[in-house]
C-alpha positions in Angstrom: 6.1 1.5 20.2 2.6 2.0 18.9 1.6 -0.4 16.1 -0.1 0.3 12.8 -2.1 -2.4 10.9 -1.4 -2.5 7.2 -4.2 -4.0 5.1 -3.5 -4.9 1.5 -6.4 -4.9 -1.0 -4.9 -6.9 -3.8 -7.6 -7.2 -6.5 -10.9 -5.5 -6.0 -13.9 -6.1 -8.4 -13.0 -3.6 -11.1 -9.3 -3.0 -12.1 -8.1 -5.2 -14.9 -4.7 -6.3 -16.2 -5.2 -3.6 -18.9 -5.1 -1.1 -16.0 -2.1 -2.7 -14.5 -0.6 -6.1 -15.5 0.4 -6.8 -11.9 -3.2 -7.2 -10.6 -3.8 -10.8 -9.5 -7.0 -12.4 -10.7 -6.9 -16.2 -10.3 -6.8 -17.9 -6.9 -3.1 -18.9 -7.5 -2.2 -15.4 -8.5 -4.0 -13.8 -5.5 -2.5 -16.3 -3.1 1.0 -15.7 -4.4 0.5 -12.0 -4.2 -0.8 -12.1 -0.7 2.1 -14.2 0.4 4.5 -11.6 -1.0 2.6 -8.8 0.8 2.7 -10.8 4.1 6.5 -11.0 3.6 6.6 -7.3 3.0 4.8 -6.5 6.2 1.0 -6.6 5.6 -1.0 -7.9 8.6 -4.4 -8.3 6.8 -5.4 -9.2 3.3 -8.7 -7.9 1.9 -9.9 -10.4 -0.8 -12.1 -10.1 -3.8 -12.6 -12.9 -6.4 -12.8 -12.8 -10.2 -14.5 -15.2 -12.6 -13.1 -16.7 -15.7 -13.8 -13.4 -17.6 -12.1 -11.3 -14.9 -15.3 -9.9 -13.5 -16.1 -9.6 -9.8 -17.8 -12.7 -8.4 -19.0 -13.8 -5.0 -18.2 -17.5 -5.8 -17.8 -19.3 -2.5 -15.8 -22.0 -4.3 -13.2 -19.4 -5.5 -13.0 -17.9 -2.0 -12.5 -21.4 -0.5 -9.7 -22.2 -3.0 -7.9 -18.9 -2.5 -8.2 -19.0 1.3 -6.8 -22.5 1.3 -3.8 -21.6 -0.8 -3.1 -18.6 1.4 -3.4 -20.3 4.7 -1.1 -23.1 3.5 1.7 -20.5 3.2 1.3 -17.8 5.8 -0.7 -16.6 8.8 -1.9 -13.3 7.4 -5.4 -12.3 8.8 -8.1 -12.6 6.1 -10.8 -10.1 5.4 -13.3 -11.3 2.8 -15.5 -8.9 0.9 -19.2 -9.2 1.0 -19.7 -6.8 -2.0 -17.6 -8.1 -4.9 -20.5 -8.3 -7.4 -23.3 -5.7 -7.8 -25.5 -8.5 -9.2 -25.0 -10.8 -6.2 -27.9 -11.8 -4.0 -28.1 -11.5 -0.3 -27.5 -15.2 0.0 -24.4 -15.2 -2.2 -23.0 -12.3 -0.3 -23.0 -14.4 2.9 -22.5 -18.0 1.8 -18.7 -17.8 1.8 -18.7 -16.4 5.3 -20.8 -19.4 6.6 -18.5 -21.8 4.8 -15.1 -20.3 5.7 -15.6 -18.2 8.8 -12.8 -15.7 8.1 -11.5 -13.5 10.8 -13.0 -10.3 9.2 -15.4 -9.4 6.5 -16.5 -6.1 4.9 -19.7 -4.5 6.2 -20.8 -1.7 3.8 -22.9 0.5 6.1 -25.3 1.9 3.6 -26.6 2.2 0.0 -25.0 4.7 -2.4 -24.9 5.7 -6.1 -21.9 3.8 -7.5 -19.7 5.3 -10.2 -22.6 7.7 -11.1 -24.0 4.8 -13.1 -25.8 2.3 -10.8 -26.7 1.5 -7.2 -24.7 -0.2 -4.6 -27.5 -1.5 -2.5 -27.2 -2.5 1.2 -30.8 -2.7 2.3 -31.4 -2.3 6.1 -32.8 -5.9 6.2 -29.6 -7.2 4.6 -27.4 -5.2 7.0 -29.3 -6.6 10.0 -28.9 -10.1 8.6 -25.2 -9.7 7.8 -24.4 -8.2 11.1 -26.1 -10.9 13.1 -24.5 -13.6 10.9 -21.1 -12.2 11.6 -21.7 -12.0 15.3 -22.9 -15.7 15.4 -19.8 -16.8 13.4 -17.4 -14.6 15.4 -16.4 -12.6 12.3 -15.3 -9.0 12.9 -17.2 -6.6 10.6 -14.9 -4.1 8.9 -17.5 -1.3 8.7 -16.8 0.4 5.4 -17.7 4.1 5.4 -18.1 6.0 2.2 -19.8 9.1 3.7 -20.8 10.5 7.1 -24.3 9.0 7.1 -22.9 5.5 7.0 -21.2 6.1 10.4 -24.6 7.0 11.8 -26.1 3.9 10.3 -23.4 1.8 12.0 -24.0 3.5 15.3 -27.7 2.7 14.9 -26.9 -1.0 14.4 -24.6 -1.0 17.4 -27.4 0.5 19.5 -29.7 -2.2 18.2 -27.2 -5.0 19.1 -26.7 -5.9 15.4 -23.0 -4.9 15.6 -20.7 -4.9 18.6 -19.4 -1.7 20.1 -17.2 0.2 19.4 -16.6 -1.3 15.9 -13.7 -1.4 13.5 -14.1 1.2 10.7 -12.6 1.5 7.2 -12.9 5.1 5.9 -13.1 4.8 2.1 -12.5 8.2 0.4 -12.6 9.0 -3.3 -15.2 6.5 -4.6 -17.3 8.0 -7.2 -20.6 8.6 -5.4 -19.0 8.8 -2.0 -17.0 11.5 -0.1 -14.0 13.0 -1.9 -10.5 11.9 -0.8 -9.5 15.1 1.0 -7.7 15.4 4.3 -10.5 17.6 5.6 -13.0 14.8 4.9 -10.8 12.3 6.6 -10.6 14.4 9.7 -14.3 15.0 9.7 -15.2 11.3 9.4 -12.7 10.4 12.2 -14.4 13.0 14.4 -17.7 11.1 14.1 -16.2 7.7 15.3 -16.6 6.4 18.8 -13.5 7.5 20.8 -12.4 4.0 21.5 -13.0 2.6 18.0 -10.2 1.2 15.9 -10.1 2.6 12.4 -8.3 2.6 9.1 -8.5 4.7 6.0 -7.7 4.7 2.3 -7.8 7.1 -0.6 -8.7 5.9 -4.1 -6.7 6.9 -7.1 -4.6 10.0 -7.2 -5.5 11.0 -3.7 -4.0 7.8 -2.3 -0.9 9.3 -0.9 -2.3 12.3 0.9 -4.8 10.1 2.7 -2.1 7.6 3.5 0.2 10.3 5.0 -2.6 11.9 7.0 -4.0 8.6 8.3 -0.6 7.7 9.7 -0.2 11.2 11.2 -3.6 10.8 12.9 -2.7 7.4 14.4 -4.9 5.3 12.2 -4.3 2.0 10.4 -3.9 2.0 6.7 -5.0 0.2 3.6 -3.0 0.0 0.3 -3.2 -2.0 -2.8 -4.1 -2.2 -6.5 -7.8 -2.4 -5.7 -7.7 1.2 -4.8 -4.9 2.7 -6.9 -2.9 1.1 -9.8 -0.2 3.8 -9.8 2.7 4.0 -7.4 3.5 7.6 -8.3 2.1 10.0 -10.9 2.5 8.4 -14.4 4.2 5.2 -13.0 2.3 2.0 -12.5 2.9 0.1 -9.3 5.1 -2.9 -9.9 3.1 -5.0 -7.4 1.0 -4.9 -4.3 4.1 -5.7 -2.3 5.7 -2.5 -3.5 2.7 -0.6 -2.0 3.0 -2.5 1.3 6.8 -1.8 1.4 6.2 1.9 1.1 3.6 1.9 3.8 6.0 0.0 6.1 8.6 2.7 5.6 6.2 5.5 6.2 4.9 3.9 9.4 8.4 3.5 10.7 9.3 7.1 9.8 6.4 8.1 12.0 8.0 6.3 15.0 5.4 3.5 14.8 5.8 -0.2 14.0 3.9 -2.2 11.4 1.7 -4.8 13.2 2.2 -8.5 12.5 -0.9 -10.6 11.8 -0.9 -11.7 15.5 -0.6 -8.1 16.6 -3.6 -7.2 14.4 -5.6 -10.1 16.0 -4.8 -8.8 19.5 -5.5 -5.1 18.6 -8.9 -6.0 16.9 -9.9 -8.9 19.1 -9.8 -11.4 16.3 -9.9 -15.1 16.9 -7.1 -17.1 15.2 -8.4 -19.3 12.3 
């Protein structure tokens, strides 16, 4: 039976407990949440950190504490963000990777307007440095795609040897400043990917479910979690990240597929074991 990788994005850099009280913010809360999601069937956890005020931070110390707590309890594959703070420097966006060598890390393949208010900057020199650092450390880049041009950026860096072919892509639909979360856009972005590439997709906010359904139907991997959507259904907040994972597991099985274990995900994506 074909296997689908379920990634859980537990926290993100923006949602607060005012948006949903279930969002984990501290290392202990995040680690406990990830453990519950692993029990529910998630194979990968995508991690962001928050500071004492609840704001996104690239603190390597917080990443180290959280990763240690998670790895003491379960074998879920870990994907660390490199973009958890718009004020972070190039150095602080990479420091935790050098220190911790996670199995995966995010690689945002271009600059974009963010929330129609500011810039999310990924300078070509930074993308070259980040890609080469990941290659040296044997960290798989999760190439995050917010619009079609970012796929062409990624293909350029593959051609230049900065990234390895064919790449692992996360199609992010619905971010303000990026492509809208429509099934038509999902199909279009998928059509641009290398034929042998592994890919996953997510829809932000109210378009979460249509993108989840369509991605499973198209044979892709999926990402769920409170980073992307604080509601379970219209008007009802999600009780937990694990509830989101449990629904994804049910949908994957209804599609005659099997949710991948962490070791399955490592085999599918060619990850080293930590």
